[in-house]
C-alpha positions in Angstrom: -73.0 -73.8 -28.9 -75.8 -73.2 -31.2 -78.9 -75.4 -30.1 -79.6 -76.2 -33.7 -76.2 -77.9 -33.9 -76.7 -80.2 -30.9 -78.0 -83.0 -33.2 -75.3 -82.6 -35.9 -72.5 -85.3 -36.1 -69.0 -83.8 -36.4 -67.2 -85.1 -39.5 -64.7 -84.4 -42.0 -65.3 -81.2 -44.1 -66.0 -81.5 -47.7 -63.2 -81.2 -50.2 -63.0 -77.9 -51.8 -62.3 -78.1 -55.6 -59.9 -75.3 -56.4 -60.2 -73.9 -59.9 -56.8 -72.6 -61.1 -56.6 -69.0 -62.3 -56.3 -68.6 -66.1 -53.6 -66.7 -67.4 -54.0 -66.2 -71.3 -51.4 -63.5 -71.5 -48.7 -66.0 -70.3 -49.8 -68.5 -72.8 -49.7 -65.9 -75.6 -46.2 -64.8 -74.5 -45.0 -68.3 -74.4 -46.3 -69.1 -78.0 -44.6 -65.9 -79.2 -41.3 -66.9 -77.6 -41.6 -70.5 -79.0 -42.2 -69.2 -82.5 -39.2 -66.7 -82.2 -37.0 -69.6 -80.9 -38.0 -71.8 -83.7 -37.2 -69.1 -86.3 -33.7 -68.5 -84.7 -33.0 -72.2 -84.7 -34.0 -72.5 -88.4 -31.7 -69.5 -89.3 -28.7 -70.9 -87.4 -29.1 -74.3 -88.9 -30.0 -73.6 -92.4 -28.2 -70.5 -93.2 -25.0 -71.6 -95.0 -23.2 -68.2 -94.2 -22.5 -69.4 -90.7 -20.2 -72.1 -91.9 -20.5 -74.3 -88.8 -17.9 -76.8 -90.3 -15.3 -74.0 -90.2 -16.3 -73.1 -86.6 -15.8 -76.6 -85.5 -12.3 -76.6 -87.2 -11.0 -73.6 -85.6 -12.6 -74.1 -82.1 -9.6 -75.8 -80.7 -7.0 -74.3 -83.1 -3.7 -73.6 -81.4 -3.8 -69.9 -82.0 -7.3 -69.7 -80.5 -6.2 -71.7 -77.5 -3.1 -69.5 -77.0 -5.3 -66.4 -77.0 -7.8 -68.1 -74.6 -4.8 -68.6 -72.3 -3.8 -65.0 -72.5 -7.3 -63.8 -71.9 -7.7 -65.9 -68.8 -4.3 -64.7 -67.5 -5.3 -61.1 -68.1 -8.7 -61.6 -66.4 -7.1 -63.2 -63.3 -4.2 -60.8 -62.8 -6.4 -57.7 -63.6 -9.0 -58.7 -61.2 -6.3 -59.3 -58.4 -4.9 -55.9 -59.0 -8.4 -54.4 -59.0 -9.6 -56.3 -55.8 -6.4 -55.5 -53.9 -6.3 -51.8 -55.1 -10.0 -51.4 -54.6 -9.8 -52.5 -50.9 -6.8 -50.1 -50.3 -8.6 -47.2 -52.1 -11.9 -47.9 -50.2 -10.2 -47.7 -46.9 -8.4 -44.5 -47.9 -11.7 -43.0 -49.0 -13.2 -43.8 -45.4 -10.1 -42.4 -43.6 -10.6 -39.3 -41.4 -7.3 -38.1 -42.9 -8.3 -35.6 -45.7 -5.0 -36.2 -47.6 -5.7 -40.0 -47.9 -9.4 -39.6 -48.6 -8.7 -36.8 -51.1 -6.0 -38.7 -53.0 -8.3 -41.8 -53.2 -11.1 -39.6 -54.5 -8.9 -38.0 -57.2 -7.7 -41.5 -58.3 -11.2 -42.8 -58.6 -12.4 -39.7 -60.4 -9.7 -40.0 -63.1 -9.9 -43.6 -63.6 -13.6 -43.8 -63.8 -13.9 -40.7 -65.7 -11.8 -41.8 -68.8 -12.5 -44.8 -70.9 -10.4 -47.9 -70.4 -9.6 -48.0 -74.1 -7.9 -44.6 -73.7 -6.0 -45.8 -70.6 -4.8 -48.8 -72.5 -3.4 -46.5 -75.2 -1.7 -44.3 -72.7 0.0 -47.1 -71.0 1.1 -48.6 -74.4 2.6 -45.3 -75.5 4.0 -44.2 -72.1 7.5 -44.2 -73.7 6.4 -41.2 -75.7 6.0 -39.2 -72.4 8.9 -40.7 -70.4 11.7 -42.4 -72.4 13.2 -43.8 -69.3 11.9 -44.7 -65.8 14.4 -44.0 -63.0 14.6 -44.5 -59.3 16.7 -42.1 -57.2 16.6 -39.0 -55.1 13.6 -36.8 -55.9 14.8 -33.9 -58.2 18.4 -35.4 -57.8 20.6 -38.1 -59.2 19.1 -41.5 -60.4 20.3 -44.7 -58.9 18.6 -47.0 -61.5 17.2 -46.3 -65.0 15.5 -48.5 -67.5 14.0 -47.9 -71.0 10.2 -47.6 -70.7 9.3 -49.6 -73.6 11.5 -52.5 -72.3 10.2 -52.1 -68.8 6.5 -52.0 -69.8 5.8 -54.4 -72.8 2.5 -54.9 -74.4 1.3 -57.5 -71.8 2.2 -55.3 -68.9 0.6 -52.2 -70.5 -2.5 -54.2 -70.9 -2.3 -55.4 -67.4 -1.8 -52.0 -65.9 -4.6 -50.5 -68.0 -7.2 -53.1 -67.0 -6.1 -53.6 -63.4 -5.7 -50.0 -62.4 -9.0 -49.1 -64.0 -10.7 -51.9 -62.2 -9.3 -50.7 -58.9 -11.4 -47.6 -59.2 -14.5 -49.4 -59.7 -13.9 -52.0 -57.0 -13.0 -49.2 -54.5 -16.7 -48.0 -54.7 -18.0 -51.5 -54.4 -15.9 -52.2 -51.3 -16.8 -48.9 -49.8 -20.4 -49.6 -50.2 -19.9 -53.0 -48.6 -18.1 -51.5 -45.6 -20.6 -48.8 -45.0 -23.4 -51.5 -44.9 -22.0 -52.9 -41.8 -23.5 -51.3 -38.7 -21.4 -48.7 -37.0 -21.9 -50.6 -33.7 -19.8 -53.4 -34.9 -16.8 -51.1 -35.1 -17.5 -49.6 -31.7 -17.8 -53.0 -30.0 -14.5 -54.2 -31.6 -12.7 -51.0 -30.3 -14.2 -51.6 -26.9 -12.8 -55.0 -26.8 -9.4 -53.5 -27.5 -9.0 -54.4 -31.3 -7.0 -52.2 -33.5 -8.4 -50.4 -36.5 -6.6 -52.9 -38.9 -7.8 -55.9 -36.9 -11.4 -54.6 -36.8 -11.3 -54.1 -40.6 -9.8 -57.5 -41.4 -11.6 -59.6 -38.8 -15.0 -57.8 -38.2 -16.0 -55.4 -41.0 -14.7 -57.1 -44.3 -16.2 -60.6 -43.4 -19.6 -59.1 -43.0 -19.4 -56.7 -45.9 -18.5 -59.7 -48.3 -22.2 -60.5 -48.6 -22.8 -57.0 -50.3 -19.4 -57.1 -52.0 -19.5 -60.5 -53.8 -22.3 -60.0 -56.2 -21.0 -56.8 -58.0 -17.5 -58.2 -57.8 -18.6 -61.3 -59.6 -20.4 -59.1 -62.3 -17.0 -57.1 -62.6 -15.1 -60.3 -63.1 -17.4 -61.4 -65.9 -17.2 -57.9 -67.4 -13.4 -58.0 -67.1 -13.2 -61.2 -69.1 -14.9 -59.4 -72.0 -13.2 -56.2 -71.6 -9.9 -57.9 -72.3 -10.9 -58.0 -75.9 -10.0 -54.3 -76.0 -6.3 -55.0 -75.7 -6.4 -56.2 -79.3 -6.0 -52.4 -80.2 -2.5 -52.6 -78.8 -1.7 -55.7 -80.8 -1.7 -58.1 -77.9 -2.8 -61.5 -79.2 -5.7 -62.5 -76.8 -8.7 -64.5 -77.8 -10.3 -61.8 -80.1 -7.0 -60.8 -81.7 -6.3 -64.4 -82.5 -9.5 -64.8 -84.2 -8.8 -61.6 -86.2 -5.3 -62.8 -87.2 -6.9 -66.0 -88.6 -9.8 -64.3 -90.5 -7.5 -61.7 -91.9 -5.6 -64.6 -93.8 -8.7 -66.8 -94.5 -11.3 -64.2 -94.9 -13.7 -66.3 -92.9 -14.8 -63.4 -90.7 -18.2 -64.7 -89.4 -17.1 -68.2 -88.6 -14.1 -67.0 -86.6 -16.2 -64.4 -84.8 -18.6 -67.2 -83.7 -15.7 -69.3 -82.6 -14.5 -66.5 -80.3 -18.0 -65.8 -79.1 -18.6 -69.4 -78.2 -15.4 -69.4 -76.0 -16.7 -66.2 -74.3 -20.1 -67.7 -73.6 -18.5 -70.9 -72.2 -16.1 -69.0 -69.9 -18.8 -66.5 -68.6 -21.2 -69.5 -68.0 -18.5 -70.9 -65.7 -17.9 -67.7 -63.9 -21.6 -67.3 -63.4 -21.9 -70.7 -61.8 -19.0 -69.9 -59.5 -20.4 -66.6 -58.6 -23.7 -68.3 -57.6 -22.0 -70.7 -55.3 -19.9 -68.0 -53.6 -22.9 -65.8 -53.1 -24.6 -68.8 -51.6 -21.8 -69.5 -49.2 -21.6 -66.0 -47.8 -25.4 -65.9 -47.5 -25.3 -68.3 -44.7 -25.2 -65.7 -42.0 -28.1 -63.7 -43.4 -30.6 -66.4 -44.5 -31.9 -69.3 -42.3 -32.7 -71.3 -45.4 -30.3 -71.2 -48.3 -31.6 -71.0 -51.8 -31.6 -74.2 -53.6 -28.6 -75.0 -55.9 -29.3 -75.6 -59.7 -28.9 -79.5 -59.1 -31.4 -79.3 -56.3 -33.8 -77.5 -58.5 -33.4 -80.0 -61.2 -34.1 -82.8 -58.9 -37.2 -81.1 -57.5 -38.7 -81.2 -61.0 -38.7 -85.1 -60.8 -39.7 -85.7 -57.2 -43.1 -86.5 -56.3 -44.9 -83.5 -54.8 -47.8 -84.0 -52.2 -51.3 -84.0 -53.8 -53.8 -81.4 -52.9 -55.8 -84.0 -50.9 -52.7 -84.9 -48.7 -52.2 -81.5 -48.0 -55.9 -81.0 -47.0 -55.6 -84.1 -44.8 -52.6 -82.5 -42.9 -54.5 -79.3 -42.3 -57.8 -80.9 -41.3 -55.9 -83.4 -39.0 -54.3 -80.5 -37.2 -57.6 -78.7 -37.0 -59.5 -81.8 -36.0 -57.1 -82.1 -33.0 -58.9 -79.2 -31.5 -62.3 -81.0 -31.4 -60.8 -84.0 -29.4 
């Protein structure tokens, strides 16, 4: 101990007055954004060309709601085909069998390398290539035959075009998730006597889900909007329903706004669902889960500890060393 400090009386340290760092750039950016937001609000409210009254009239129109149902059905079924097909293709890509891996690579190369709009048109006009689809002996007699246009109507063509195209993208997502799992997991499961299928189903895929889920959520949201392309083959989904109405009423902008509002509503629901699914699968990787939107909202209104209280806690711990 320093001799000069022998007569000093130990006590609480003085409070430190913290001066916050100034960020003028943030304030300038906030002002610019606020001005732009005010200008946008003014344009949306006072521009009569938007016709918000017409938007409200057609928002729950029977044709719009029917198109909305077709859009949701297409999205769900196409993603189901894409996810199942993507898992199968990813396993084939990772197979040591060159025939399986090569076939999967060719499939992914073709379906990712051509636009989905072109694929939709091909499926819609498949009858021009094969008038009938038959099942029988290869290069021999047919046991069953059906007209292609009757077997593949417009909805089926749209489903095949969207689902098979999505399978190519999901295959690469699933493959990346599988490869993110350490190789030791597979070796350990094989050492325990598990088969390749059981290892993939019970060990690899559950761990890979943490990597697979985020891009799969993005693909689902993208698929919801991609369904609008099926309007080119005359399937009445959400966008086509709006087009049919404004082709009669010539109210193009209000109907496009109506369709856009429904897309925004649906993508918002999917975004929230994606967040909670990601949070669920993050339990094994994070000790503390990120707060939910409701928890963040409640945190804005809960009382936070004051700087003095935090200082008291710190000095109390430090003071314990002097006892």
